[in-house]
N, C-alpha and C positions, 0 to 999 in steps of 0.2 A: 420497786427496784428489781425484785426477783423476776417479775413478769417481763421487764425490759431485757434482762439477761437472757431469759428463755427465748424471746423473740430474736435477739441478736444471734444466739447460738443456732436457732433454726435457720436463719438467713445464711449463716456461714456454712452449715451443712448442705443446704440447697445449692449454694454456689459451688461447693466442692463436688457434689454429685453431678451438677451440670457440666463442670469442666471435665470430669471424668467421662461423662457421656459423649462430649464433643471429641475428646481424644480417641475414644473407642471408635466413634464414627469415622474419624479421619483414618484410623488404622484399618478399618474395614474397607475404606475406599482406596487405600494405597494399593497400587498394583502396577502392572506393566505399562510403559509409556512408549508409544510408537514414534520413531524418528527415521528420517532418511537423509543421506548426505552423499553428494551434493543434491540440489533440488531441481536442476535443469541441465540440459545439454544443448548448446547452440552449435549446430553443425555448420552454420554459416552457409556455404555454397555446396549444394549436392548436384552431382552429375547423373543424368539418366544412365542406367545400366551398371552403376557402381554400388558397392556394398560398404556400409559404415558400421562400426561397432562402438559400443559404449557399455558402461557399467555404473552402478551406484550401490550404496550399502543401506540395508534395512537394519535399524538398531532398536534394541530393547533398552531404553534409557533409564529404566528404574533398577532398583536393587532388589526387587522382590518379584517372584513369579515369572513364568514364561507365557508366551502367547503364540497362537497360530496366525498366519497371515495368508492372504490370497492376492494374486496379481492379475490385472487385466489391462488391456489397452483400450482407451476411450478417446473420442474426438476432443479437440480443444478449440473452442471458439470464444468470442467475447459477447457478453450479454448486453452491456450498456456503456455509456461514456465514463462511468466510474471503473471500468475494466474488471467487472466481476466475471469470473470464468463460467463457461457453460460446457459441461462434459457429456452432453447428449446430442446436441445439434450437429448434423453432418453437412458439410459444404464442400466445394471444390478445393478448399484449403485444408481439409482433414483426410485426404486420401492416404496419407502416411500411416493412418491407423492400421491399414491392411498391410503395410510394408514392414512393420515391426514384428520381430519374432523373439520371444523370451526363452531363456535357457531353463526356466522353471515357472510354474504357475502357483505354487504354494510352498510354505515352509513353516518352521517353528523355531523360535529363538528363546534361549534362556535369559534370565535376568543379567543385565550388564553386557550382553554379547551382541554381535552383529553378523550379518550374512551378506555376501555380495551377490548381486543380481546382474547378469550379463544379458545383452540383447544385440541384435543386428538389425540394420535398416537396409532392405534390398530395394533400391530405386528402380522401377521398371524402365525398360528402354523407351517406352512411349509416354513416359510421365510428362505432363504439361508443365511449362515454366511457371514459376511463381512460388509463393510461400506455402509451407506445409507445417502443421502443428498437431501434435497428439500428446496424450498424457498416459503414462504408465501409472495406474492407480494401485496403491498398496492399501489393503483393507485389513485391519486388525479384527479378527473374528473371535470365535469362542476361546475360552481360557485353556491354557495348557495345564501346567501344574500349579496354577495360582490358587485354585480352590475357591474362587469367588466369581460373581457375575460381572461381566464387563460389557460396556456399551461398545458397539461397533464404531471404529474410528477410521477415517481414510485420509491419506496424504497422497498428493500427486507429484510425479516427476515429469517435468515438461521436456519434450523433445521437439525441436523446431529448426527450420532452415529454409533457404531459398533454392528452388530447383532451377538449374540453368535452362534457358530456352527463350521463348518470347515473353519478355518481362516489361512491365510498365512502372516507371518511377515518377509518380506525380502525387502531390499532396496539396492541401489547402489549410491555411491558418484561419479558422473560422472566427476566433475571438482572442483578443489579447487585452486584458483589463488590469488597470491599477487604480483602485478607488482613491479619492482625494481626501477622505476624512476617516479617521479611526478614533474611537473613544478609549481604546486601550491597546497595548501591544498584544501580539506581534503585528507587523505590517504584512499584509497578505496581497498577493497578485495572482490572478487566475488566467488560464488560457485554454483554448479548445482547438485541437488539430484534427484533421480528417485525412486519412490515407486513401486517396482515390486510385492508387495503383494496384498492382497484384503481388508485390513483394513487401516483406516486412522491413522496417527501418527503425532508426532511433530518432526521436525528437530531442533536441538539445535546448535546455532552458538556462538562461543566465539572469541573475537578479543583481542589480547594483544600486547602492544608496549613496548619494552625495550630499554635501552641505548645501544649504540654500544658496549661498553666494560663493562661487568658486567651484573648482573641480576636485576638491578633496574627497577621496573615497572613504566613506565610513564603513561600508560593508560591501563585499563582492564575493561571488563564487566563480569568477572567471577562470581561475586556475583549475577548478574541479566542478564544472557545470553538471547539472542533473541531466541524466540521459534515461529516457523511457522508451520501451519498445512499443511501436504502433503497427498492428497487423493490418492487412488489406481490408478495405471496405469497412473500417471502423472509425469511430471518433473517440478521442481520449481527452479527458479533462485533467488538467494539472493545476495544483495549488502550490505556489512558492511562498515562503515566509521568511521574514527577518525577525528571528526570535530575540535578538539582543536589543530591540528597539526600546527607547526610553518611554516614560509615561507621558512626556510633554515635549513637543518640538515640531519644527518645520523642516522638511527635507525634500530633495529631488530623488524620485525613485524611477529606475529604468528597468524594464523587463524586455529581454530579447528572446525570441523563439525561432528556432531553425528546424526545418524538416525538408529533406531532399534539397531542392534549389530554392525553396521559399524561406524568406526571412521577414519577421515583423518585429518592430520595436515600439514600445509604448513608454513615453517619458512624461512624468506628471509631478507637480508639486503636491506633497502629501502633508496633511496636518494631523498631528497626534495630540489630541485634546481630551482629557477626562471630562466626563459629564459634569462633575462638580465644578471644575474650572470654567467650563462654558456657562454653567448656570450663574456663577459668580460674575463673569464678564457681562452677561446679559442684565444681571441685577444692577451692576454699576452703570451700564448704559441707560437703563430705565430710570435710575435715580438722577443721573445727569440730565436727561431730557426733562424729567419732572421739575428739576430745580430751574432749568433754563426757562421753561414755560411759566413757572411761578414768578421768576424775576421780570419776565416781559409783561405779565399781567399787572404786577405791582407797580411797574414804571408807568404803564398806561393809566392806572388809577391815580 
């Protein structure tokens, strides 16, 4: 009995020490947290020869320690159909990187404080028409008064717009799919659009769910459709979902995609059927077929 008590006591002490170690580790990793607000500026239409101004705030969101930060302007382009950004590749749509001038290139922020960063965009007289995009990158560097080692962290502030001039507004809806069978919710529809022009635009996505018989709308986002930016010469994949779908049912699902003057609608009957239910149905069918065959053979005999 004494041995058991000693073992339990040892386990309790070990757990206490482990919890204390975890707490200390968390305390040691607590430190400044970088934040920026807002995260982008859509200038919309830019005119050659004009100057535009903007600003955003760099924040130290933690309650402990200060940090130093650096600012630089980098290109902004799209890496793939999932719209992962690329901050290194230069194209004809990233000339704006050279047009942006910052009022500062570095600073230091105390815990819980924020600083404003201002900038100007000087559009050249000979700027070609079409989209332009760049990122003002904020990098949290070495520690200020935090007294600890910090990993470098970066956040980007996106600046973009369309320059007036010779512009092309064309696009292609490459794919618009609504699968017919789901083993569990949600119901998901996908689409792929391609911007074949030279200006950015918004692709608009609407998802509607109706009862199998009749036009009763069970779900719709028509009043607030999803809008996603599509930059020139890029493809963008979109995934729409009906999160409130039941485990079992049959519905009509319609997805509508619009970009520039193009519209595509996919309307399909969708089955929501759990695997266990499908297995049960197949088992019943198999038993029924086996019973029928047995009856036929017995009658022949």
